[in-house]
N, C-alpha and C positions, 0 to 999 in steps of 0.2 A: 504494500500500500504506500502511495506517495502522497504527502500532504503539501499543498501548494498555497503560498500566501501571495495575494495580489495587492498591488497598490498602483495608483495612477501617478503619472508625472506630466503635469501641464496639458490638460485638454487633449489627450490623444497620445501621451507617452506610452511606452511599452509596458508589458507585465513585469512585475518584480517577483522572482521565484526564490523561495527558501525551502528546499526539499529535505525531507528526512525519511528514513525507512522505518518499517515496522520493527526492525531489530532495535532501533534506538528506543522506541516506545516500550518494548519488552524489558530493556535494560534499565529503564527509568527507576524502577523500585530499588535497585541496588547501587546505581552509580551516583557519585557525588554531583550536586547541582552544577558546580562550575564546569565539571567535565562534560556534562550533558549540553550545557550552553555552547561550549567550544565545538562539540561534535555536531550540534544542530547547525551552527553557523557555517561550518565547512562542508556539510553534506551537499553534494552536487557541484562543489567547487573543483577547479583544476588543481594540479599539484602545487603551483605557485601560491594560490590562495590558501591552500591547506597549510603551507609552510608559514605564511604570514600569520594565520590564525594561531598556529602552535607556538610560534615565537612570541606573539603578543600575549598569549595566555600566560607565558612565563615571565615576560619582561614588564608588562604593564604594572603589576603590583610592586615591582622593584625599581620603578622609574623615578622614585623620589617625589611623587606628586601628592602625597598625603591621602587622607581617607575620603576626601570629596571628589575624587577623580572619576571621570566618565569618558567613554570613547566609543567610536564606531568607525569601521572601514567598510566601504562598499566597492563592488565592481561597478565602475561608473556607467559602462555601456549597458549592462543588463539590470542594474539596480540591486543585484543580489548582495545580501549581507555576507561579508567575508568574516567579520568578527565584530563583537560588540560587548560592552560592559556598562551597564547602567545608562544605556543610550536614550531612554525615555525620561530621564530625570532632569528637571530644570536646574540650570546653573547660571551664575552671573557670567555672561559671555565676554565681557570687556569689549575690545575693539573688533572681535570677530562678528559683532552685530553689524558692522559696516558691510558685510557680504549681503545681508538682507536689504540694506539701504541702496546699495549699488544695483542689485537685481531689480528693485522696485523702480528706481529712477530710469534705468535703461528701458524697462518694459513700458512704463507709462509715457515717457517722453521721447524715447528713441535715441540712439547714439549720436545722431547728427543734430539734435536739438540745440538751439542757441538762445541766448537772452540778450537784451539791449540795455545799455546805460545811456540816458538821454539828457540833453539840456533843453529846457523850455524857458521862454521869456514872456513876461506879461507885466505891463505897466511899471517898468523900471526894475523889476525883480527878476533875477536869473535863478532858476531852479536846477539843481543837479539831481536827477531822478534815478534811483537804483532799480535795476531790473532783476536782481538775484544772480548776477554774474559771479560765479564762484572762483574764477581765475583772473579777475580784474587786478591789474598791477599798476605801478606808478607810470610805466611807459605807456600803457594803454590809456590811462587817465590823462597823461600829458598830451597824447594825440587828440583826445576828445577836447581838451582845453584849446589846443591850437585851432581845431576846426570851428569851435564855438567863437573864438576871438575873431576869426576871419569873417564869420557871419555877422557878428555884432558890428564890426567895422563897415562891412559892405552895406548894411541896413541903417547905419548911423544911429544905433541904439545905445543909449547910456545906461550903465548898470548902477543902480542906487543901493542894491542889496543882493546878497547871495544867500540862498537857502538850500538845505538838503531835504530830499523827499525819499524816505525809505518805507513808505506806507504800503508797499506791496506785501510785506509781512507785518503782522500785528506787533505791538510793542513787546519786546523780549521779556520772558519770564523764565524762572528755573523749572526744568523738567522735574517731575516727581522722582526722588532718589538722587538728585544732584546735590553735591555738597557745595555750600556757599563759597568755599575756598577754591573751587574749580575756576571761578571767574577772576580775572580774564585770561589767566595764563594757560590753563588746560583747554579752555574754550572761551571765546568772547561771546557776549550777549548776541543772540542771533538776529541779524538785520539784513535787509535786502540790498544795502549799499555797504560794501566793505572791500578793502584791499586784501588780496590773498596773503595770508600769513599774519595779518594784524591781530595782535592780542591786546586790545585796549578796551576800556569801558564803553566807549561809544564809537564804533567803527565808521558810522555814517559821518559824524562830525570830523573824525580824523581824515576821512577821504575828502571831505569838503575843504579842509585846510590845504591838503596837497593840491587839490584842483585850483584853489585860489592862487597858490604860488605859481602854478603852471600858467594860469591866465595872465598874471603879472609879467611873466617872462615873455608871453606872446603879445604884450603891449596893451593889455586891458587891465586897468586898475580897479580893484574891488574895494569899496569903502571899508576902513578898519572897523573892528568890533567883532563880537562873538557871532558865530553862525547860529542859526536856529533851524529846528525841524519845521517843515511845512508841507502841505500837500499841493502839488502843482495843479494849476487850473487845467481844464481840458483844452486841448489844442483845437483851435478853430480854423487854422490855415490862413489867418489874416496876417497883417504886418506886425502886430504886437504893439503898435503905438497908440491904439485907441482903447486899450483895456483888454483886448482879445489876446489869447495866448498863441504863441507860435513855436513850433519845433525848430530849434536852431541846428542841432547836430546829434548824432547818435554813434555809439560804439557797439558793434556786435561781438559777442563773446566767442571764445573758441568753442568748438563742438563739445557737447556733453561728455563724449567718450574721454576727452582730455581731462576733464575734471574728475571723472570716475577713476581713471587710471592713477592720477596723482593722489587722490584721496586714499586709494588702497595701498599704494607704494609706501607713502610716508605716514599713513594713518592719521590724516588731518581731520580733527574733530569739527572744526568750523564748516568745512565743505560738506561733511556728512549731514550736519544739521540743516544746512542750506538746501541740499538735495532733497531732504525729507519734506521741506516746505514746498519746493517746486513740484515734487510729485503730487502733493496734496492739491495744489492749484491745478495740475494737469488732469486730475480726476474731478474737478469742480468742487472740491472741499476747501474749508478754510485752511490757511497756512499756519496751523497751530499744531501743538504736540498731538492732540487728539485726532485732528484731521489727517496728519501725516502718518501716524502709526496705524490708523484704521486702513489706510491705503496699502501699507506694507503687508498687513495681515491678508487683505484681499488678494494682493498679487501672489503672495506665497501660497495661499490656498489654491489659486489658479494653477500653480505649478505642481500641486500635489505634495508640497512640503508638509510633513506632519506637524500640527500646531498644538497638540496636547503637551502641556507643561511649558508652553512658550508664552512669555509676557514681554511686550515691546512697549517701551515708554519714551524712547528717543531714537535718534538715528546713528549716534556715535558709539553707544555702548557704555557711556559714562554713568548712566543711572544704576544705582545699587539695587534697584528694584527690577531691572531687566532680568529676564530668564530665557535661555535658549537650551535646547537639548542637543546632545551629540547627534541624534538622528536628524534633526532639522538642519544643523550645520553641515553635516555630510551631504545631505540632499542638495543644499544650496551650492556647496563646492562642486558637486557633480554637474551642475548646470554650466559650469565654465567650460566643460569639454563635451557638451551635448551637441552633436552635429545639427540636430533639428532646431536648436536655439541659437546657432552661431550668428545668424544675421543680426539678431538683436543684442545678444549677450557677449559677443566676442571681446569687449573690453575687460571682462572679468579676468580671463586668463592672462591678458596682456598686463593688467594692473597688479596681479598678485605678486608680492615679493618672491624672488627666486633665492633658494637656499644658498647661503654663502656668497651671494653675488650682489644683491642690491636691496634698496628699501629697508624695511625693518628686519630683514633676515640677512643683512650684509655681514661679511666676516669681521669687519671692524667692530661690530656689535657683539662679537663672540658667538655668532650663530653658525653652526655647521662648520666650525673652523678647526676642529680637532677630532681624532678618532674617539669612538667608532662612527660618529655621525657625519664626519667630513666626507665619507664615501658618497653621501647623497647630495653634496654640493652641486648645484646646477640641475638637479633632478627633481626637486620638490618646489612646487608653486603654492604658497600658502599665506593666509592672513593671520597675523599675530594678534594677541589680545593680552593686555596687562592692566590690572588694578592692583592695589596693595595686597588684596587677598584673592586674586583671580588671575590665572595664567592660562592661555589657550592658544591652540594652533589648529587651523582648519584649512584644507586645500586639497590639491590633487598631486599625484605622482604616478609615473609609469612603473608598474610592477615588473618583476623579472620575466613575466610572460608577454611583455610589451603592451599590456592593456592598462588603461587609466584606472587608477584607484582613487576614490574620494574618501577623505578621512577627516575626523574631528576628534581632538583630545582636549579636555577642559579639566582644570583642577580649581577648586575653591577651598581656600584654607590658608593658614599661616605657615606657608612654605617659603623658604628663601628663594627669591626670584631667579638667581643664577642657577640654582639647583633645579628648579622647575623647568626653566628653559632648556637646560641641558637634557633633562629627561624627555621633554617633548621632541627635541631634535632627534634623539635616539629612537623614539617610537616612529617618527616619520621615516627615518632611515630603514627601519624594519619593514615599512610598507613598500619601499622600493626593492627590497630583497638584497640590497648590497651589504647588509649586516645581519 
């Protein structure tokens, strides 16, 4: 007798099989539970998968991850479970939550989606209007200032005041589970106008200061005094001199895939939270914590990601009330190498840090830089996660059989971070079969 477990992956994904024989059922009365779990996970697997499962069964408890450890490994192509331990238990995922945010933003908006930062003029006031550009930098803002100055001069418009408009997103608040000490260094208050990498209390006003300086260099003086937040009036297409508002210039962002890749490589919290809000707007919901996280759950459910034990309260994974399961994280990681999803989700694999090579898995950060895990350098693509009592690694690697394996390992507890990271790297090396 063969027992088959089915699950869906995204509206038409294939069947997921986990087979076991009648002999396993007969042996259940006498065999230890852990042994049965290992045997059930490997039933129907090829020899490479059985080797992974056997090694993880031995190494996982010895990886130095503490008692809160959970994990799962899948054959990404078939969805078959290769090995698991506590995979349905919710754990603080830390920055591996960004996998869910990336999948959601790419699915809702598409990898080529762009945003615009604009300048609007009305009745002597110049407005710098944020559009949620997650990669806006000083150079881009400088070019927008130059274009704006040229328009002001050609139209003979005098600027009596400069205001910033970041009203695309509501006024920033703390997510449930965020520590007040996170602001502004771990993450800045989330606004629709910000320079990439800024960690200041008000990113919109900071961007406005940079813009004013660039305007001055372009020959347009802005009256001195503090900037203010304001909502730009609707553009009417007129000349702007009779009280009507006119669009002067705009700056189009780089495509969304660029922001997603950067966010994953360096684990940028600000971009993750900005993408969460853009995804909410893309589905017609408010750009709030609640609107954004509801869309994440909707998207993950559409891909067949198991949501039991999952709680999502932000886009970055900073919330101490976030919960993800190893099962959900492994399913998310598998999407990065799903050929049927490549057209939409290809930036996932491109953005995942590569073991011992770049991003948060670079050798300079002591990841995959010494035996036994160094054999997997260049072979593992994975998202890291770190809070003071949570360490995680979720991604994909090719096994010794040449097939993609998706994995997730998470620990919650008071384990020394260097010890936990070393243990996670060794487990990922085990998935590749090089150790």
